[in-house]
C-alpha positions in Angstrom: 5.6 82.0 -17.0 6.0 78.2 -16.5 5.8 76.0 -19.5 3.7 72.9 -19.2 5.7 69.7 -19.7 4.4 67.1 -22.1 5.4 63.4 -22.2 8.0 61.6 -20.2 11.6 62.5 -19.6 14.3 60.2 -20.7 15.1 59.3 -17.1 11.5 58.2 -16.5 11.5 56.0 -19.6 14.7 54.3 -18.6 13.5 53.6 -15.0 10.3 52.1 -16.5 12.3 49.9 -18.8 14.5 48.7 -15.9 11.5 47.8 -13.8 9.9 46.0 -16.8 13.1 44.0 -17.4 13.3 43.0 -13.7 9.6 41.9 -13.7 10.1 39.9 -16.9 13.2 38.2 -15.6 11.3 37.0 -12.5 8.3 35.9 -14.6 10.6 33.9 -16.9 12.2 32.2 -14.0 8.8 31.2 -12.5 7.6 29.9 -15.9 10.7 27.9 -16.6 10.5 26.3 -13.1 6.9 25.4 -13.8 7.8 23.8 -17.1 10.5 21.7 -15.4 8.0 20.6 -12.8 5.5 19.6 -15.5 8.2 17.5 -17.2 9.1 15.8 -13.9 5.4 15.1 -13.2 5.0 13.6 -16.6 8.0 11.3 -16.1 6.7 10.1 -12.7 3.2 9.5 -14.2 4.7 7.4 -17.0 6.9 5.5 -14.6 4.0 4.7 -12.3 1.9 3.5 -15.2 4.8 1.1 -16.3 5.3 -0.1 -12.7 1.6 -0.8 -12.2 1.3 -2.7 -15.5 4.3 -4.8 -14.6 2.9 -5.5 -11.1 -0.5 -6.5 -12.6 1.2 -8.9 -15.1 3.2 -10.8 -12.4 1.4 -14.0 -11.6 -1.1 -13.5 -14.4 0.8 -13.1 -17.8 4.2 -14.1 -16.4 4.8 -16.9 -13.9 5.5 -16.0 -10.3 9.0 -17.4 -9.9 12.0 -16.2 -7.9 14.6 -14.1 -9.6 15.3 -10.8 -11.2 14.2 -9.6 -14.6 15.3 -6.3 -16.1 14.5 -4.6 -19.4 13.8 -1.2 -20.8 11.2 0.5 -23.0 11.6 3.9 -24.5 13.5 6.0 -22.0 12.4 3.9 -19.0 14.4 1.0 -17.5 12.5 -1.4 -15.2 13.5 -4.2 -12.9 11.3 -6.9 -11.3 12.7 -8.8 -8.3 10.6 -11.7 -7.0 11.6 -13.4 -3.7 9.8 -16.0 -1.7 8.8 -14.9 1.8 9.3 -17.2 4.7 6.0 -17.5 6.5 5.0 -19.8 9.3 1.3 -20.1 8.4 -0.5 -22.9 10.2 -1.8 -25.7 8.0 -5.6 -25.8 7.8 -7.6 -28.8 6.8 -9.4 -28.3 3.5 -7.4 -25.2 2.6 -4.9 -25.3 -0.2 -1.5 -24.2 1.1 -0.1 -20.9 -0.3 3.3 -19.4 -0.6 3.9 -15.6 -0.4 6.3 -13.9 -2.8 7.7 -10.4 -2.3 7.5 -8.6 -5.7 9.5 -5.4 -6.1 9.2 -3.3 -9.3 11.7 -0.4 -9.8 11.3 1.9 -12.8 14.1 4.5 -13.6 14.3 7.1 -16.3 16.1 10.3 -17.4 19.6 11.2 -18.3 20.9 9.8 -15.0 18.5 6.9 -14.1 19.8 6.8 -10.6 18.3 10.2 -9.9 14.7 9.6 -11.0 13.0 6.3 -10.1 9.9 4.8 -8.5 9.7 1.6 -6.6 6.7 -0.5 -5.7 6.7 -3.5 -3.4 3.9 -5.9 -2.7 3.2 -9.5 -1.6 1.6 -12.0 -3.9 0.1 -15.3 -3.0 0.7 -18.4 -5.1 -0.5 -22.0 -4.6 2.0 -23.9 -2.5 3.2 -27.4 -2.8 0.9 -29.9 -1.1 2.5 -31.7 1.8 
């Protein structure tokens, strides 16, 4: 007469543990990659906020003059470069002449700042010298 087996054999339990370990290893790798991406996205968001605030302040809070200014705050280093653009705009009667300035803001961060950075470039108009 055949005896009915109850429970799992040792081999079945070992195979189940091996499968579980492989699945957990894959899940841990996926979650750690997601956490790295979240950290990178947070860094980019903060850098963009700093760059936008610096761009908004140029010509309003700080004068629009040619040159390079660099500084850092927290783990973020920023640089603002202002350069006059040569434009051949026609002179119009009754219109105040304007000059265009190229404003470039670069924000870097991280352990190696050269690897993570954002750069914004825009043109700003300023009143020109009357001729």
